[in-house]
N, C-alpha and C positions, 0 to 999 in steps of 0.2 A: 191713547198717546204712546203706550209702550210699543204697540204694533207698528207705529210709524217709524220708531227708532230701529226696530227689527228690519223693516223693509229698507230703510236707508243703509243699514249695515250690509244687507245682502247686495244692494245696488253698488255700494262703494268698494266692496271686497275685490271684484275683478279689476276695477279701475286702479286701486292701490297696488294690487298684485302685479298688474301689467306695467305700472310705472316703476315699481321696484325692479322688475325683470329687465326693463329697458335700461335702467341705470346700471344694473349689475353686469350687463354684458359689454359695457364700454371697455375700450382698450386704450392704447397709447398710439397716436398717429404720427406719421412723418418721421420715422427713424432716419437719421442723417445718411445712412448707407443703403436705404431702401432702393435707391436707383440701381445700385449694383446687383442686389438680390433679384429684382424684378426683370432684369435684362436677359435672363437665360431660362431655358427649360431644364428640368431636373430629371435625370435618369434614376429610377427607383432601384436602389441597391446596386447602382452602377449599371453600365450597359451590358447586362449579362445575357447569355444565350446558351442554353444547355446543349443544343445541337452542335454548336461550335466548340464545346468544351470550356465555356466561360461561366463559372458559377456566380451566383449572386454574392454581393459583398466580398468580392475577391479583388486582388490587385489587377488581374487581367480585365475585369469588368470596369474598374476605375480607369485603367489606362485607355480603354476604348472610348469611354466618355470624355476623358481629357483630350484625346486626339481630335474629337469633333467639336470641342468647345462647350459641351454640356456641363451644367452643374450636376452634382451627385447628391442624392439622399442616401444616408447610411445610418446604421444602427449601432449603438455602443452599449456594452455591458461591462460591469466590474468583474474581474476574475478573483480567484481565491487569494492571490498574492497582491491584490490591489492595483493590478494593471488594467488597461482599457482595451477590450477586444471588440473588433468590428464583426458583429454577427446579429442576425435578427432575433432568432428564437432563444429563449433561455436554456433550451435543451439542444444537444448536438445531434439528436436522432435523425431529424429530417435532412439536414444539409451535410452531415459528416458520418452518419450511420453509427454513431457512438451513443450508447445509452448512459449519458451523464449530463450534468448541468454545468453551464459556464462558470457559475459561482463556486463550484466544487473543484475546479481545476486551476492550476497556475498557467500563466501565459506560455511557459515552456512546454507544458503538457498539451495545451491547445495547439501549439505549432506542430505537434506530431500528427495531428488529424489532417485528413485530406478531404477537400470539399467536392461533393458530388462525383466521386470516383476519378477526379483529376489529380494532378500534382500540385494544385493550388492549395495554399494553407490559409488559416484564419489570420487576417492582418491585425496588427496593433493599430490603434488610432493614429499614433504618430507616423507610422509607416504610410498609411493612406493619405494623411493630411499633407505630408511633404510632397507628394505627387502633384498637389494643386497649388503649390507656391507660384505666384504670378499668373495663375489661371482662373478659371471660373470658380464661383463660390461653392461652399459646402452647406448642405442642410443636414444638420446632425441631430438625430433623434436619440435622446438619452432614455434607456430602458430601465425602469425600476418598478418593482411590485412590492416595495418595502417602504416604511415610513421615513427613515432618516436618509435623505438623499445627498447630504452635504459632501461626503467623500467623493461620490460619483461626479457631482457638478464641479467641485473645485479642481479635481484632477483633469477632467475633460477641458475645462477652460484654460488651465495652465498649459496643456499640450497644444491646443489650438493657437493660443497666443504665441507660444514658442516657435511654432511652425510658420507664423506670419502669413496666414491665409485669410481670405474673406470667408466668414461663416456666420450662420445664425443657428440657434438651438431651439428645438421643439421637443415636446414630450406630452404623453397622456397624463403624466403625474403633475398635478398643479403645484406640488411642493418644489419641483425643479424650477418652474417658471417664477414662483414666489421668491426663491433664493436668488435668482438672477435679478429680479426687481430690486431686492434689498441690497445686494452686495456688488452686482455688476450691471447697473442700469445702462451702461454703454453698449451692452451686447443686445443684438436684435433677438427677441424671444417670441415663441409662438406656442399656442395651445392646440394640441391635437385632440380631435374628438370624432365621433360618429353617432349614429342613432343607436344608442346602447339599449334601447327597448328591443331592438331586433337582435343585437349582438351583446347580450348582457354578460355572458361568461360568469365570472365569480363575483361580479359586483352586486352589492345589496341594492334594494329598490331605490333608496334615497340617493345612492351614489350614481346609479344609472340616470336618474332624473336630473341631478345636478350637472353631470358631465354632458348629457345630451343638450341641455339648455344653457351650457357655458356659464353657470352661475359663479364658478371660481374666478371668472374675469374680474369680479368685484374686488378681489384681493390681489390678483396677479397683474392685471392691466397689460395683456400681451400686445405685441406690435402687429401680430397677425394671428389668424386662426388657420388650421389645416384640417380639412374635413373630407370624409369619403365623398367622392364625386357624386354618387347616387343619392346622397343625403343633403346635397347643397341647397335644396329648397326648404329645409326645415326653418321654422320661425326664428330660431336663435341665429342661424346663419344670415337670414334676411336682416335681422336687427343689426348684426355686426357690419354687414356690407352697406346697407342703405341708410341706417340711422347714424352709425358711428364711423362709417367710411373706413373700416378696417380691411386691409388686404386679406384675400382668401386663397390658400393653396388647396387644390383638389387632388386627391390621391384615390386609388392608383388607376390612372387613365390607361386603357389598353387598346385603343383604336384611334386612328387619325380622325375619324368622324366625331368621336366624343371629344377629342382634344380641340378640334376647331369650334365645336359648340361651346365648350367650357371657356375657351379663350375669348370668344365673342361676348360672353357674359361678363368678361373682365376679371376672371380668375386666373391664377397661375397654376401651372400643370406639373405634376409629378407623373411621369409616364413609364410604361413597361411593355415589353413584348413587340415593339415596332420602332421604326425610326420616323420622326417627323418628316414631312414632305420636303424634298429638295436636298436631302443629305445622302451622300454615298454610304454604302455599307462598308464599314472599315474592316480591315483584317484584324487578326488578334495580335496586338503589339507584344513584342517580346520584352521580357524584363531586362533592364539595362544592367 
């Protein structure tokens, strides 16, 4: 008789595990402003082009995107003095050639740096956001590799509200999404992820498992997920799209062919390195 219970337990374990996983990946559907966010394509870190002297996450890149009506995906870090800087990496080495971290410098010190050998400087979030007043929406990624994200999220939301722009917030950090769920449920929020078994970095095994399979959705209930385009066929993404009907952003698409394929599948696109078909190549707009 015991062996029957053992067999039953083995049989039910995958069923129960699958049921829990399906329930855990659920999000929140039909955000009232989703029609605004899904109406545009998003330029990854702005419409940057190194050959034209337009660095990523620069005001020049944002002006080019704004001119053509593209939304913009941009990245935000907290500075040493509690300001919000628009830059992707936590280090300045790659984009500004300075061996220092954003969190160790004030906004004033960051402004002295030049991006990719140009005269462009690191924008403050408010500076970038004001450019999009009355324009296409912003997809704002909040960057955090620390536990307490409250200051980062509170300040970012305050700036974006003050600038009166359409925006949604995404992050790899589930704590960011959870804070928005609890304190600002009106804001459209999204969970960033990818196949962390391939790109594990500093994550522990259980963290890579949870992030790849979107298990934090159980607590955060995002309005959308944002996944690396090459990993969009993972089971967790399928569950979110097909079972829970959650919108999916795909990043970072780098060809028209891939863009067309991803859009045919019903995903939204964050693109880089090309212009979608039918759009003229814009000049580099001058700062007003």
